C-alpha positions in Angstrom: 11.8 3.0 25.3 11.0 -0.2 23.4 13.9 -1.7 21.5 13.8 -3.9 18.4 15.5 -6.7 20.3 13.1 -6.9 23.3 11.6 -10.4 23.8 8.4 -8.7 24.8 7.0 -5.9 22.7 4.2 -3.6 23.9 1.7 -2.0 21.6 -1.0 0.6 22.2 -4.3 -0.1 20.4 -6.4 3.0 20.2 -10.1 2.0 19.7 -11.9 5.0 18.2 -15.0 3.1 16.9 -16.0 1.8 13.6 -17.7 -1.3 12.3 -15.3 -3.8 13.9 -16.9 -3.4 17.3 -20.5 -2.4 16.3 -23.6 -4.2 17.6 -27.0 -4.4 16.1 -29.7 -2.4 17.9 -33.2 -2.5 16.5 -31.8 -3.7 13.2 -29.3 -0.8 12.9 -25.5 -1.1 13.6 -24.3 1.3 16.3 -20.9 1.9 17.8 -20.2 -0.9 20.3 -18.1 -0.1 23.5 -16.1 -2.6 25.6 -14.1 -4.2 22.9 -11.5 -5.5 25.4 -13.9 -8.1 27.0 -14.8 -9.4 23.6 -11.1 -9.9 22.7 -10.4 -11.4 26.1 -12.7 -14.3 25.2 -11.0 -15.1 21.9 -7.9 -17.3 22.3 -6.2 -15.8 19.2 -6.2 -12.4 21.0 -5.6 -13.5 24.5 -3.2 -16.0 26.0 -5.1 -16.3 29.3 -2.4 -18.4 31.0 0.3 -15.9 30.2 -1.9 -13.0 31.3 -2.7 -14.7 34.6 0.8 -15.8 35.3 2.3 -12.3 34.7 -0.7 -10.5 36.3 -1.2 -8.1 33.4 -3.2 -4.9 34.0 -6.9 -5.1 33.3 -6.6 -3.1 30.1 -3.8 -5.2 28.6 -3.9 -8.6 26.8 -1.2 -10.9 25.4 -1.2 -12.5 22.0 -0.2 -16.2 21.9 3.5 -16.7 21.4 4.4 -16.2 17.7 6.4 -18.5 15.5 9.4 -16.3 16.1 9.0 -16.8 19.8 8.0 -13.1 20.1 5.6 -12.1 22.9 3.3 -9.2 21.9 1.3 -7.4 24.6 -1.2 -4.7 23.7 -3.1 -2.2 25.8 -6.5 -1.0 24.7 -7.2 2.7 24.9 -11.0 3.0 24.1 -12.5 6.3 23.3 -15.6 7.4 25.1 -17.8 8.2 23.3 -16.8 6.1 20.3 -17.0 7.7 16.8 -18.7 6.7 13.7 -16.0 7.2 11.1 -18.4 9.5 9.1 -18.2 12.0 12.0 -14.4 12.0 12.1 -12.6 15.3 11.4 -9.1 16.8 11.6 -9.8 17.5 15.3 -10.3 13.8 16.1 -7.2 12.8 14.1 -5.1 15.3 16.0 -6.5 13.8 19.2 -5.3 10.4 18.1 -1.9 11.8 17.2 -1.6 13.5 20.7 -2.5 10.2 22.4 0.3 8.6 20.4 2.7 11.4 21.4 1.8 11.0 25.1 2.5 7.3 25.0 5.3 7.3 22.4 8.2 6.3 24.6 6.2 3.5 26.4 5.3 1.4 23.3 7.0 -0.4 20.5 4.2 0.5 18.0 0.6 1.7 17.7 -2.5 0.2 16.1 -5.5 2.5 15.5 -8.9 0.8 15.2 -10.9 3.1 13.0 -14.1 3.0 10.8 -13.5 2.1 7.2 -15.6 4.8 5.5 -13.0 7.6 6.2 -10.0 5.4 7.0 -8.1 6.5 3.9 -8.6 10.1 4.9 -7.5 9.3 8.4 -4.3 7.5 7.4 -3.4 10.3 5.0 -4.0 13.0 7.5 -2.1 11.2 10.3 0.9 10.7 7.9 1.2 14.4 7.8 0.2 15.2 11.4 2.8 12.9 12.8 6.3 14.3 12.0 9.7 12.6 12.6 8.0 9.2 13.0 10.3 6.4 14.0 7.8 3.8 15.1 5.1 1.8 13.3 1.5 3.2 13.3 -1.1 1.0 11.7 -4.8 1.7 11.1 -7.2 -1.2 10.7 -10.9 -2.0 11.0 -13.5 -4.2 9.4 -16.3 -4.4 7.0 -18.3 -6.8 9.2 -18.4 -6.6 13.1 -16.1 -8.9 15.0 -19.1 -10.3 16.9 -20.5 -11.7 13.7 -19.8 -15.4 12.9 -18.3 -14.7 9.5 -16.3 -11.5 9.6 -13.0 -9.8 8.6 -12.4 -8.0 11.8 -10.5 -10.7 13.6 -8.0 -11.3 10.7 -7.5 -7.5 10.2 -6.9 -6.7 13.8 -4.7 -9.7 14.4 -2.7 -8.9 11.3 -2.3 -5.2 12.4 -1.1 -6.2 15.8 1.4 -8.8 14.5 2.8 -6.4 11.9 3.2 -3.6 14.4 4.7 -6.0 16.9 7.2 -7.6 14.6 8.4 -4.8 12.3 9.8 -1.3 12.7 8.1 0.5 9.8 8.4 4.2 10.5 5.2 5.2 8.6 1.5 5.5 9.1 0.2 2.4 7.4 -3.1 0.7 6.8 -3.6 -3.0 7.2 -6.6 -4.7 5.5 -7.2 -8.1 3.9 -3.7 -9.3 4.5 -2.1 -6.3 2.9 0.0 -3.6 4.6 -0.3 -0.4 2.6 1.3 3.0 3.0 -1.4 5.0 4.6 -1.3 8.0 2.3 -1.5 5.9 -0.9 -4.8 4.1 -0.2 -8.4 4.7 -1.2 -11.5 2.8 -0.4 -12.9 1.0 -3.5 -15.6 -1.3 -2.2 -18.3 -0.8 0.4 -19.0 -4.4 1.1 -16.2 -6.8 0.0 -13.5 -7.6 2.5 -10.9 -6.3 0.0 -12.2 -2.8 0.6 -9.0 -0.8 0.0 -6.4 -0.6 -2.8 -3.2 1.3 -3.3 -3.4 2.2 -7.0 0.0 3.7 -7.6 2.2 1.9 -5.0 2.5 -1.8 -4.3 1.8 -3.0 -0.7 4.6 -2.5 1.8 4.0 -6.1 3.0 1.7 -9.1 2.1 0.7 -11.7 4.7 0.1 -15.2 3.5 1.7 -18.5 4.5 4.7 -16.2 4.9 5.1 -12.5 5.3 6.7 -10.7 2.3 8.0 -7.3 3.1 8.9 -4.9 0.3 11.8 -3.4 2.2 12.9 -1.2 -0.7 9.6 0.7 -0.5 9.6 1.5 3.2 10.6 5.0 4.2 13.7 5.6 6.3 13.2 6.7 9.8 13.7 10.4 10.5 17.1 11.4 11.9 15.4 13.6 14.3 14.2 11.4 17.1 11.7 13.9 18.6 8.2 13.1 17.4 6.3 16.2 16.3 2.5 16.5 16.2 1.5 19.1 13.6 -1.7 20.3 15.1 -2.0 23.6 13.0 -3.6 21.8 10.1 -5.6 24.1 7.8 -9.3 23.2 8.0 -10.5 25.4 5.1 -9.6 23.0 2.3 -11.9 21.0 0.0 -12.3 18.8 -3.0 -13.8 20.0 -6.3 -14.6 17.3 -8.8 -14.9 18.6 -12.3 -17.6 17.0 -14.6 -18.7 17.7 -18.2 -20.7 20.8 -18.3 -19.7 22.3 -15.0 -20.3 26.0 -15.1 -18.0 28.9 -14.2 -20.6 30.1 -11.7 -20.5 26.8 -9.8 -16.7 26.8 -9.7 -16.8 30.5 -8.6 -19.2 29.7 -5.7 -17.0 26.8 -4.5 -13.8 29.0 -4.5 -15.2 31.7 -2.2 -13.8 32.5 1.3 -13.1 31.0 3.7 -11.8 28.4 1.3 -8.0 28.5 1.1 -7.0 25.4 -0.7 -8.7 23.0 -3.2 -7.9 19.6 -4.5 -9.4 19.7 -8.0 -10.2 16.3 -9.5 -9.8 16.5 -13.3 -10.2 14.1 -16.3 -7.7 11.6 -17.4 -4.1 12.9 -17.1 -5.2 16.2 -15.5 -7.4 17.8 -18.2 -10.4 20.1 -17.7 -12.8 22.1 -19.7 -11.4 25.0 -21.8 -14.4 27.1 -21.1 -12.9 30.6 -20.9 -15.2 31.7 -18.1 -14.3 28.7 -16.0 -10.5 29.2 -16.6 -10.9 32.8 -15.7 -12.4 32.0 -12.3 -9.6 29.5 -11.6 -7.0 32.1 -12.6 -8.6 34.8 -10.4 -8.6 32.4 -7.5 -4.9 31.4 -7.8 -3.9 35.1 -8.3 -5.7 36.0 -5.0 -3.8 33.4 -3.0 -6.0 30.3 -3.5 -3.8 27.1 -3.7 -5.2 24.5 -6.2 -3.8 21.1 -6.6 -4.7 19.1 -9.8 -5.3 15.4 -9.3 -6.8 12.9 -11.7 -10.1 11.3 -10.7 -8.9 8.1 -12.4 -8.1 5.3 -9.9 -4.6 4.8 -11.4 -2.1 7.1 -13.2 -0.7 10.5 -12.8 -1.3 14.1 -13.9 0.8 15.1 -16.9 0.9 18.1 -19.3 0.7 16.2 -22.6 -2.7 17.6 -23.7 -3.7 21.1 -24.5 -6.4 21.1 -21.9 -3.9 20.0 -19.3 -1.5 22.8 -20.4 -4.4 25.3 -20.0 -4.8 24.3 -16.4 -1.1 24.3 -15.6 -0.7 27.8 -17.2 -3.0 29.5 -14.6 -1.0 28.6 -11.5 -2.5 25.2 -10.7 -0.1 22.8 -9.0 0.3 19.2 -10.3 -0.7 16.5 -7.9 1.3 13.9 -9.7 -0.1 10.5 -8.7 -1.5 11.4 -5.3 -4.9 10.2 -4.3 -7.4 12.9 -3.5 -7.3 11.9 0.2 -3.5 12.3 0.3 -3.6 15.6 -1.7 -6.2 17.0 0.7 -4.2 16.0 3.8 -1.0 17.4 2.2 -2.7 20.7 1.4 -4.1 20.9 4.9 -0.6 20.3 6.4 1.3 22.7 4.0 -1.2 25.6 4.3 -1.1 25.2 8.1 2.7 25.9 8.1 2.8 29.5 9.4 6.5 29.6 9.0 6.4 29.5 5.2 5.5 32.1 2.6 2.8 31.4 0.0 5.5 30.7 -2.7 7.3 28.3 -0.3 4.1 26.5 0.4 3.5 26.0 -3.3 7.0 24.6 -3.8 6.6 22.3 -0.8 3.4 20.9 -2.4 5.4 19.7 -5.4 7.8 17.7 -3.2 7.4 14.2 -1.9 7.1 14.6 1.8 5.8 11.4 3.3 6.0 9.0 0.3 2.6 10.3 -0.9 3.7 10.8 -4.5 6.1 9.4 -7.0 9.1 11.9 -6.7 9.6 12.1 -10.5 6.7 12.9 -12.8 5.8 9.9 -15.0 6.3 12.0 -18.1 10.0 12.3 -17.4 11.7 9.1 -18.5 14.9 8.3 -16.7 17.1 5.6 -18.2 20.7 4.5 -18.0 21.3 5.8 -21.5 20.4 9.4 -20.4 22.3 9.2 -17.1 25.7 10.8 -17.5 26.9 9.2 -14.3 26.0 5.7 -15.5 27.4 6.5 -18.9 30.8 7.2 -17.2 30.5 4.0 -15.1 29.6 2.0 -18.2 32.5 3.4 -20.2 34.8 2.7 -17.4 33.6 -0.8 -16.8 33.1 -2.0 -20.3 35.4 -0.1 -22.6 38.5 -0.6 -20.5 40.1 -4.0 -19.8 41.7 -5.2 -16.7 41.2 -8.0 -14.2 40.2 -5.5 -11.5 37.6 -3.8 -13.7 36.2 -7.2 -14.8 35.6 -8.0 -11.1 33.9 -4.6 -10.5 31.8 -4.9 -13.7 30.6 -8.4 -12.7 29.5 -7.2 -9.3 27.8 -4.0 -10.5 26.0 -5.3 -13.6 23.4 -7.4 -11.8 22.4 -4.5 -9.6 22.1 -2.1 -12.5 20.1 -4.7 -14.5 17.8 -5.4 -11.6 17.1 -1.7 -11.1 16.2 -1.3 -14.7 14.0 -4.4 -14.8 12.2 -3.3 -11.6 10.8 -0.2 -13.3 10.5 -1.8 -16.7 13.2 0.4 -18.3 13.6 -1.3 -21.7 16.1 1.3 -22.9 18.4 0.6 -19.9 18.2 -3.1 -20.4 19.1 -2.8 -24.0 22.2 -0.7 -23.0 23.3 -3.4 -20.6 22.8 -6.1 -23.3 24.7 -4.0 -25.8 27.6 -3.7 -23.3 27.7 -7.5 -22.8 26.0 -7.7 -19.4 24.9 -11.2 -18.2 21.1 -10.9 -17.5 20.9 -14.1 -15.6 23.3 -13.0 -12.8 21.7 -12.2 -9.5 22.1 -9.3 -7.2 23.1 -9.4 -3.5 19.6 -10.7 -2.6 19.8 -13.5 -5.1 17.2 -11.8 -7.4 17.7 -11.7 -11.1 16.4 -9.0 -13.5 13.7 -11.5 -14.5 12.6 -11.7 -10.8 12.2 -7.9 -10.7 10.5 -7.6 -14.1 8.0 -10.4 -13.2 7.3 -8.8 -9.8 6.5 -5.5 -11.4 4.4 -7.0 -14.2 6.5 -5.4 -17.0 5.6 -7.6 -20.0 8.1 -5.9 -22.4 11.0 -6.3 -20.0 10.1 -9.9 -19.4 10.0 -10.6 -23.1 13.4 -8.8 -23.6 15.0 -10.8 -20.8 13.7 -14.1 -22.1 14.8 -13.3 -25.6 18.3 -12.6 -24.4 18.8 -15.8 -22.5 17.6 -15.1 -19.0 17.1 -18.2 -16.9 13.4 -18.7 -16.4 13.8 -21.1 -13.5 16.0 -19.4 -10.9 15.4 -18.9 -7.2 16.3 -15.9 -5.0 17.5 -15.8 -1.4 13.9 -16.5 -0.3 13.7 -19.5 -2.6 11.2 -17.6 -4.8 11.1 -17.9 -8.6 10.1 -15.3 -11.1 6.9 -17.3 -11.7 6.0 -17.0 -8.0 6.7 -13.3 -8.2 4.3 -12.9 -11.1 1.6 -15.0 -9.3 1.8 -12.8 -6.2 1.4 -9.8 -8.4 -1.5 -11.3 -10.3 0.3 -10.5 -13.5 -1.5 -12.9 -15.9 0.4 -11.9 -19.1 3.7 -12.4 -17.4 2.6 -15.7 -16.0 1.7 -16.8 -19.5 5.1 -15.7 -20.9 7.0 -17.5 -18.2 5.0 -20.7 -18.5 5.5 -20.7 -22.3 9.2 -20.4 -21.7 9.2 -23.5 -19.4 8.8 -21.9 -16.0 7.5 -24.0 -13.1 7.2 -23.8 -9.3 9.6 -25.7 -7.2 8.5 -28.3 -4.7 9.4 -25.9 -1.9 7.2 -23.2 -3.5 4.3 -25.6 -3.8 4.5 -26.5 0.0 1.6 -24.9 1.7 0.0 -23.9 -1.6 -3.3 -25.6 -0.6 -3.5 -23.4 2.5 -2.7 -20.3 0.5 -5.4 -21.2 -2.0 -7.9 -21.7 0.8 -7.0 -18.3 2.2 -7.6 -16.7 -1.2 -10.9 -18.5 -1.4 -11.9 -17.3 2.1 -11.2 -13.7 1.2 -12.9 -14.0 -2.2 -9.7 -13.3 -4.1 -10.7 -14.5 -7.6 -7.7 -13.0 -9.3 -5.3 -14.6 -6.9 -6.8 -18.1 -7.5 -6.8 -17.6 -11.3 -3.1 -16.6 -11.1 -2.2 -19.8 -9.3 -4.3 -21.9 -11.7 -2.7 -20.2 -14.7 0.7 -21.2 -13.3 -0.4 -24.8 -13.4 -1.4 -25.3 -9.8 -4.3 -27.7 -8.9 -7.0 -25.6 -7.3 -8.5 -28.6 -5.6 -5.7 -29.5 -3.2 -6.5 -29.2 0.5 -5.3 -26.8 3.1 -3.9 -27.5 6.5 -7.4 -28.4 7.8 -8.3 -30.8 5.0 -10.7 -28.4 3.2 -10.4 -27.5 -0.5 -10.8 -23.9 -1.8 -14.2 -24.9 -3.2 -15.4 -26.0 0.2 -14.1 -22.8 1.8 -15.9 -20.7 -0.9 -19.1 -22.6 -0.3 -18.9 -22.1 3.5 -18.3 -18.3 2.8 -21.4 -18.2 0.6 -19.3 -16.7 -2.3 -21.4 -18.0 -5.2 -19.3 -16.3 -7.9 -16.2 -18.1 -6.6 -18.0 -21.4 -6.2 -19.1 -21.2 -9.8 -15.6 -20.4 -11.0 -14.1 -23.3 -9.0 -16.7 -25.8 -10.2 -16.1 -24.8 -13.8 -12.3 -25.2 -13.3 -13.0 -28.7 -11.8 -15.1 -29.7 -14.8 -12.4 -28.5 -17.2 -9.8 -30.5 -15.3 -11.9 -33.7 -15.5 -12.5 -33.3 -19.2 -8.8 -32.9 -19.8 -8.2 -36.2 -18.0 -10.9 -38.0 -20.0 
């Protein structure tokens, strides 16, 4: 079994098909087999000298030695025939899971090369099919075939291999465009741009740039049970029903007929639907007959609540709130839970409301939890602040930064005000060197940032990674927060500015307009060069990104006019 301290880490890369290996045939892209010979020719994917010296098997390649002196070997398991992702079903995803199970003890981690069209469904399904996961599983693919001169396949595949080879992240993840996402939190949002996926209600688990930033507090803990379980009894008779204005009761009734057993119902806004009595009656009849219906918003961001009367109407007829799950995750969860033959129908409904694989925010967003409401923290606060002794002073000074950082991370204004009232120092850092201002800036919480600045928080402070609150805001593309920090005198340190040119060129290459604007708003010159001497403008021109070229040229003209 692979250990985290091994100097050589072995990965299994399962190539199922998808755009990354496709080739053009009579003007049409078709699945392309024999991915390994293509990768063997690319130095970034194959250290030929190492492979020859160590006589690696024909199906195994070695990445060049990493900056951490880590050697990553990966074996390609190529499916025959390959699949277009539009043809993937639960059966194929169970096949992938069983291949992982068969090879689980031999490899440090797993990379699944999959088509992008259904990758969000695949990553969600696999997160529930694979139980007791203790190793990293990463799905990746491409918008443009790897054989094409300008493509995203090389960067995505290499990033997936490096993340799986360097880190133990016991989840099913998706790596795309330098972002590592939780697999059951993503959805595909663009059919052509390289930034094809987003995670609307959860930040990335990791971001790859000049450095790799891992949000360790987001990563799920490994299961205590070391035995991997493949849940192959997934329920196939589940579907998605999208409500729209004017949908009739007859249409809903037709959709809810047997053999359908579970439905993800996409509703308006915060979970609202028509109050048409006939439609509500059909939904009520379905739930009373054993149909399980999960209510998810068809908005990209946000959660289902019960604030509106129309939302209350739906919740009153036995429909289960999907909280902030994506439709892909809700469908996968429904398939998994309904496939559990060991549970009663009521137990299945209860299980659907629980956070099982990190697919939903555990507490509904309409329940506000703050330090003022927490009896436990009230007791701690009274003990720490209303009693006086040297020992309590020491305990208070050590706990306050952690409490303040926790409140700032979720933008809990009420909690911050409690700490301020009790005399807490909002410029103190926690054990990672982060201040509450770091956490508020990272989360883009404008109100919390304003509160902290008003109460004397140091705008220029650096955490254990030598990152400032301003850099946190830049990485999060939080423009309002960047503006507040700059107005308060925030600036990037010389160390933070090192390699900025290379990062800007990377953003330009990926067409990340918001990222470039964030750096520019922070006072960074967008015309500095990267490691290869090119400017972001030159990189954008080479990529043929006309929108970005226009933006950068306009910024250059503004900069020259300011000088004149």
